[in-house]
N, C-alpha and C positions, 0 to 999 in steps of 0.2 A: 402658453402653459395650460390654460383653461381648455383649449381645443384638444390638447393631448389627453387630458383627464376625461373629457367627454368621449373621445375615441376609445380609450381603454375601457371605460364603463360600458359602451356599446359592445365591445369585443367580449367582455366578461358575460354580459347578458346573452349574446349569441351563442357562446360556448355552453353556457348553462342550459340553454334550450335544447342542445343536442345531446346532453348527458342522458344515459339510459335511466329510466325510472322503473323501479320494481312494481309489478302489478299488485293491486290490492284486491282481495276477493270481495265479492258483493255480499252484503248481509241479506239474509232471507231470500236467496236466489231461487230456490225451488218453490215457486208459487205460480198458480195459473195466470196471475196478472203479468208475469214476466215472460210468458211463452211468446216466442218470436223476437225477443230482444237479445242483443249480445250481452253475455254475462261472463264474469270471471269466477270460477269455482275453485276452491281449495279442498283437497282431499287426498286419499290414498289411492294410488294407481294400482289396479289389479287386473287379473284375467288369467287365462282366456275364458270367455264365456260363449254361450251359443250364439249370441247376437254379435258381440265384439268385446274388445277389452273395455274395461270400465273403471270408474273411480267411485269411491264411497264418500258421500257428502251428507253429513248429519243423519246417519243411519239409513240413507237412501242410496240406491245404486243408480248411477248415471252412466249410460253407455256412450262410448266414443267411437262410433262406426267409421268416421272419416280419417282417423289417424293412419298415416301411411306406415306400412311395415318398414323396419330398417333399424340400423344401429343407433339412431338418434333417440329411440324410445328409452325411457328410464326402466330400471328393474322393477318387477312387481314388488309391492310393499313400500315403494318410495312415495313420499308426500310431494304433490305437484300442485301447480296452479294452471288451469286450463281455460282458455277463452274460446267461446263459440256461441252459436245461436241456440237458445234453449227451446227444446221441443218436447212434446209429451204424446205418447201413443196411447190411445184408448181402444180396446177391442170393440168390435161392432156390437150394437145392442142385441141382446138375445143370444149371444154366443155362449156355448156351454163351457163349463170349467174343464180344464185338462183332467183326464182320468180314464179309467177302463171302459166307461160307457159313452164316452164322447169321441167320435172319430173325426170330427171337424174342429177339434180344439184349436183355439188361437192363443197367442201369447197374452199374458196378463198386462195390465197397464204398466208403462215404464217411462222414465225420463231419458233423454239423450241430448247430446250436443252435436249440432250440425256444423260442419266446417271447423271442427275443433283443432286447436293447436296448443301445444304445451308452451306456457309462458315462463314458468320457473320450476326448478326442481329443488326440493329442500332435503334435509336429512331423512334417512329411512326411519320408519317407525319400528321395524323389527330390530331386536338386539343383535 
């Protein structure tokens, strides 16, 4: 009888280990200290933009250039959790600001997730 209880206990533990676990967004993910790390961000999926679709995280825009096009993408305005490698683009030193007098303008600094994949889709923020 004791052996059966032990086997049942191990079976329960094994099944619990296989259960899906909801991703948890990282706190203070958008910091220079996290560049190059895998992060999970929660925010509003939006787009399209000049660079790629993006998500809004704490009043910042984070581009998602590696998301494959297709029907598995959520609707714009949907809250999502996305996992990927945090990257930050900085324009070259001495680059001029975009405008009518700058013909070699570059993009301003921006955040993006490399190898991004959507982990969870939550309810839409739009009514």
